[in-house]
Structure formats: C-alpha cells, structure tokens
N, C-alpha and C positions, 0 to 999 in steps of 0.2 A: 079192214074196213072193205067193204064191197064198192066196188067202182064199176060204173055204167057208162060208157062211151056212147053218145047217139051223135050221128052225123045226119044232117035235115039236107035231104033232096042230093046228096052225093055219097058216096064210099069212101070213107078213111081209108088211106093206105097202111099196109103193117107198120112200117115205121113211124107213123106218126102215132098210132095206138100204141106202141111199145114207149115211145116216147112220154106219152101222156100217164100211162101205167106206171113208169117209174118215177115219175114226178108226183103223184098221187101215193105212190108205197112209201115217200120219202115223207109225207105228211103226216103219217103215223106217227112220228115222233112229237111232233106240236100238239096233236090234239087226241088224248085219251080217250075217250069216250064218244069217238065218231061212230054212227051207225051205217050210214049208207053215204054214198057221195055219186053226184049225177054230173057229167061233163059234155056240155051240149056243143056242137060244132054247127056254124051255117054260115054260107056265103050271101054277103048283103050286096047290093047294087051300088051303093054309095062307095066310090074308088077313091075320094079324096084322102081320108085317113087311113085308109085300109079296107079292105072287103071281107077281111077274114074275122068272124065274131067267135068268141069262145066264152061260154058261161058255166060256173063251177058252183055246186048246191051240194054243202055237206049238211048232212043231218048229223045233230048233236042233240043230247039228252036236256031238252027243254027248249029246244029251238032249232034254228038252222041258220047256216052262213052262206052269203051269196055275193057272187061276184061276177060282171061281164065286162068284157076288155074288146075293143076292134082294134087291129093292127094288119100287118101286111103281110105277116105269115101265123099260122095258128099256133107255132111253136111260142113265139113272142108274146100272142094274146094270152095263152095259157099259163105262161111265166109271170105275166102282170096279173092275172088272175090270182095265183098262188100266194103273190105278195100281200094283195089286198086280203086275204083269207087270212095270212098269218097275222096282219094287223087286229083283224075281226077276233082272233083267238085269242090275242092278248087282253083284249076286251072284255070277252066272255070269261075268261080265268079270272081277272078281277071282280067281277061281278058275283062269281061263284064261291069267293073268299069271305 
C-alpha cells in the first residue's frame, strides 16, 4: 500500500514518520485490496482534549475508510485512528461477502 504522510504547518520528525510508516505497514494484514493511504497530521488550537489531530484515509476498491482523532500525542491519535479503521474494515468485509 502506498502511504503518504502530510504534516500541516509543521515538519514531522523522522521518528514520527517511521512510527506511522510501521503502523501502516501492519495494516496490510487487515485489508488486502488497499490502493492508497493518506495520513494527515495537524496541530489545533484547542488544547483541552489535546491539540494533536491525526486523520487517516485508506482508499479501497469501492470506497474509502476514514478516521480522525484528537489526542495529546500524534502517536496516540494515529493508534486510535487505526483502531477505528480496523472496525470499518470488518464492516467493509461483511458487505463484500
């Protein structure tokens, strides 16, 4: 799966990019026909729930899977996004049967 990582108005460090790439590589086990994935990272002004926002969009045959989460760290936000995507993958597989 081709993964594109976008960081809005800041530069993501190599450690964060490697973390995200590793997590996305593991997602290949769950969805067989993923075409592309886009991970968007941004910092929001609202600091009450956390100001780090991660969004994950995975294009699959016949649609796309989307998730966006706000946390105190990008790593936690990406983990929560991928958990939500896994649930969507289960529903997607049920529809295809």
